[in-house]
C-alpha positions as a printed Julia matrix, in Angstrom:
129×3 Matrix{Float64}:
  11.26   -5.41  -20.46
   7.64   -5.27  -19.3
   6.92   -5.63  -15.6
   4.18   -8.06  -14.56
   3.12   -8.98  -11.03
   1.55  -12.21   -9.86
  -1.52  -12.27   -7.64
   0.27  -12.76   -4.28
   2.78   -9.95   -4.97
  -0.12   -7.72   -6.04
  -1.95   -8.47   -2.76
   1.15   -7.64   -0.68
   1.59   -4.46   -2.71
  -2.07   -3.59   -2.06
  -1.59   -3.98    1.7
   1.57   -1.85    1.62
  -0.3     0.74   -0.46
  -3.11    0.95    2.1
  -0.75    1.37    5.08
   0.16    5.09    4.69
  -3.49    6.09    4.33
  -4.49    3.88    7.27
  -1.7     5.45    9.34
  -2.99    8.96    8.62
  -6.43    7.91    9.89
  -4.98    6.29   13.04
  -2.73    9.29   13.66
  -5.54   11.82   13.36
  -8.13    9.82   15.31
  -5.96    8.26   18.04
  -2.41    9.55   18.37
  -3.03   13.32   17.96
  -5.85   13.5    20.53
  -3.67   11.63   23.05
  -0.61   13.79   22.4
  -2.57   17.03   22.66
  -4.3    15.94   25.89
  -1.12   16.27   27.99
  -1.85   17.98   31.26
  -5.62   17.9    30.88
  -7.74   15.72   33.19
  -7.85   12.17   31.83
  -5.0    12.95   29.39
  -1.66   11.19   29.21
   0.96   12.13   31.76
   4.28   13.73   30.88
   6.2    10.44   30.87
   3.62    8.79   28.61
   3.72   11.82   26.3
   7.42   11.31   25.56
   6.9     7.57   25.04
   3.98    8.21   22.67
   5.93   10.96   20.9
   8.81    8.52   20.32
   6.42    5.91   18.92
   4.72    8.52   16.71
   8.1     9.77   15.46
   9.21    6.21   14.57
   5.9     5.51   12.8
   6.13    8.8    10.88
   9.62    8.0     9.62
   8.6     4.43    8.72
   5.51    5.57    6.81
   7.52    8.3     5.07
  10.09    5.72    3.89
   7.34    3.31    2.79
   5.63    6.12    0.86
   8.9     7.05   -0.87
   9.46    3.4    -1.88
   5.86    3.11   -3.12
   6.17    6.35   -5.13
   9.34    5.03   -6.79
   7.77    1.61   -7.42
   4.56    3.0    -8.92
   6.54    5.46  -11.05
   8.61    2.61  -12.47
   5.54    0.38  -12.81
   3.62    3.03  -14.75
   6.41    3.33  -17.31
   7.61   -0.27  -17.45
   4.41   -2.14  -16.65
   2.7    -4.01  -19.44
  -0.75   -3.1   -18.1
  -0.54    0.69  -18.47
  -1.17    1.86  -22.05
   1.54    4.17  -23.41
  -1.07    6.86  -24.09
  -2.05    6.94  -20.38
   1.39    6.88  -18.74
   1.76   10.65  -18.41
  -1.75   10.95  -16.95
  -1.1     8.23  -14.34
   2.24    9.85  -13.45
   0.53   13.2   -12.81
  -2.16   11.44  -10.75
   0.57    9.68   -8.72
   2.6    12.81   -8.07
  -0.35   15.07   -7.23
  -2.46   12.51   -5.39
   0.31   10.66   -3.56
  -1.15    8.38   -0.84
  -4.72    9.19   -1.91
  -3.99    8.17   -5.5
  -1.91    5.06   -4.81
  -4.9     2.81   -3.96
  -6.62    4.0    -7.17
  -3.49    3.27   -9.22
  -3.08   -0.1    -7.51
  -6.66   -1.09   -8.3
  -6.77    0.34  -11.83
  -3.32   -0.64  -13.07
  -2.33   -3.67  -10.97
  -5.33   -5.54   -9.52
  -7.88   -4.96  -12.28
  -5.48   -6.17  -14.98
  -4.84   -9.37  -12.99
  -8.55  -10.08  -12.48
  -9.33   -9.35  -16.14
  -6.5   -11.66  -17.27
  -7.78  -14.49  -15.08
 -11.42  -13.92  -15.93
 -12.42  -13.48  -12.26
 -14.22  -10.23  -12.92
 -17.0    -9.94  -15.48
 -15.96   -7.96  -18.52
 -18.37   -5.45  -19.99
 -19.5    -6.37  -23.48
 -19.44   -3.79  -26.22
 -22.01   -4.1   -28.95
């Protein structure tokens, strides 16, 4: 049977989809500089390093699990969703597998959110003449 999502589920899915990418940004801009500053003046002390490392490890595992669940969900959605045309399913699968967390927001917008807004008429449709 075809899989359809309502607006609130689609919004929650959109937030979950943005989390891995947001985590990468936070990790690179905040956590890595603090972890690599151990022992340097103004850097974190040794005890704080192990605390931060533990937090980073937990966040990594959590984001990894979330990404795995999202990959599985989007894979199923692409093939069972009513909004993805049969002729485009292989293309979207390749985009998902190669693009991973970079492609998930694109897939969410193109295949989930856009179809909801077009169904409800909230977004202007382009007219073909």
